[in-house]
Structure formats: structure tokens, C-alpha cells
N, C-alpha and C positions, 0 to 999 in steps of 0.2 A: 395775708400781708405778714411780712417778716418784721419783727420788732427790731429797729436799728440798734437799740441799746444792747441787744444780745451779741451783736457781731464783735465789738472790741473785746469783750470778755472771752468769747469762744476762741478768737484768734490768739489772744494772750495765753489762754490755757493750752492751746496746741503748741505754741512756742515753748512754754514752760515744760510740757511733757517731752518735747523733742530734745530740749536742752538737758533734761534729766536723764533721758536715755543715752545721749552722747556722753554725759559726764560719767554715768555708771559704767559705760563700755570702756572709757579711757581708764577708769579706776581698776576695772577687771584686767585690762591689758597690762597696766603697770604692776599689778599684783602678780600676774603670771610671769612677768619678766623677773620679778624678785625671786620667784620659786626656782627659775631656771639657772 
């Protein structure tokens, strides 16, 4: 049996990690544009 209380936190963590990846990628892109 899967503990239902685990699901919201794991989904939330996945969303946070994905948002963090997108944010860092956009930060790197803007930083590269400044260099050019």
C-alpha cells in the first residue's frame, strides 16, 4: 500500500525542482545575453 500522505509532498517537490530548473535556465540565458 502506498501512503497517501506521501503523494502531495512528492508532487510538490517535483514541481519545485522543475520550477528551480526552469528559473536557473532562464537566469543563465539572460546572463549569456548580457555577455554578448
